[in-house]
C-alpha positions as CSV (number, residue, x, y, z in Angstrom):
1,M,0.0,0.0,0.0
2,P,1.5,3.4,-0.9
3,R,2.1,6.0,1.7
4,H,-0.7,8.4,2.6
5,V,-3.4,6.4,0.7
6,S,-6.5,5.8,2.8
7,A,-7.9,2.3,3.0
8,T,-10.3,0.3,5.2
9,V,-9.4,-2.9,7.0
10,V,-11.4,-5.9,5.9
11,G,-9.7,-8.5,8.1
12,V,-6.5,-10.1,9.3
13,T,-5.1,-13.3,7.8
14,D,-4.4,-16.1,10.3
15,V,-1.4,-18.3,9.6
16,G,-2.2,-21.6,11.4
17,E,-4.1,-22.3,14.5
18,D,-3.9,-19.9,17.4
19,D,-1.9,-17.3,15.4
20,R,-0.6,-14.9,18.1
21,I,0.5,-12.2,15.6
22,A,-2.9,-12.1,13.9
23,R,-4.7,-12.0,17.3
24,R,-2.4,-9.2,18.5
25,L,-3.1,-7.2,15.3
26,R,-6.8,-7.4,16.0
27,E,-6.3,-6.4,19.6
28,L,-4.4,-3.3,18.4
29,G,-7.4,-2.3,16.3
30,F,-6.9,-3.8,12.9
31,V,-10.5,-4.9,12.6
32,D,-13.1,-4.8,9.9
33,G,-14.2,-1.3,9.0
34,E,-11.3,0.6,10.6
35,P,-9.5,3.3,8.5
36,V,-5.8,2.7,7.9
37,K,-2.9,4.2,6.1
38,V,0.8,3.9,5.8
39,V,2.3,7.1,7.2
40,A,6.0,6.4,6.7
41,V,8.5,3.7,5.8
42,G,11.8,2.9,7.3
43,P,15.1,3.6,5.5
44,V,16.4,0.0,5.4
45,G,14.4,-2.3,3.1
46,G,11.2,-0.3,3.8
47,E,11.0,-1.5,7.4
48,P,9.4,-0.8,9.7
49,L,6.2,0.7,8.4
50,L,4.6,3.4,10.4
51,V,0.9,2.5,10.1
52,Q,-2.0,4.5,11.4
53,V,-5.2,2.6,12.3
54,G,-8.0,4.9,13.5
55,S,-6.1,7.6,15.4
56,T,-3.3,5.4,16.7
57,R,0.1,4.7,15.0
58,F,2.1,1.5,15.1
59,A,5.4,0.4,13.7
60,L,4.9,-2.9,11.9
61,R,7.3,-5.3,10.1
62,L,6.4,-5.9,6.4
63,R,5.5,-9.5,7.2
64,E,3.1,-8.3,9.9
65,A,1.5,-5.6,7.8
66,A,1.1,-8.2,4.9
67,R,-1.4,-10.0,7.1
68,V,-3.8,-7.0,7.3
69,D,-6.3,-7.2,4.4
70,V,-7.5,-3.8,3.2
71,V,-9.5,-2.2,0.4
72,P,-8.7,1.3,-0.9
73,V,-11.0,4.1,0.0
74,D,-12.4,5.8,-3.1
75,P,-11.3,9.5,-2.9
76,A,-14.4,10.6,-4.8
77,G,-16.6,9.3,-2.0
């Protein structure tokens, strides 16, 4: 997802049974319907990503962020 592009979370992908990372992402607010955008990217390999979900910002590794399923928000409304 490019920086500063608004999107909406549609889910988090679980990898295996009792996926602790997916569960933690949901606890942090990456849940269906929440607005999300990438605010900044790190200087080395694009990591970490500074991601804003709702009004809170988190640093995520690329492999963590890849688990968050999003759809872009249509800027025309």
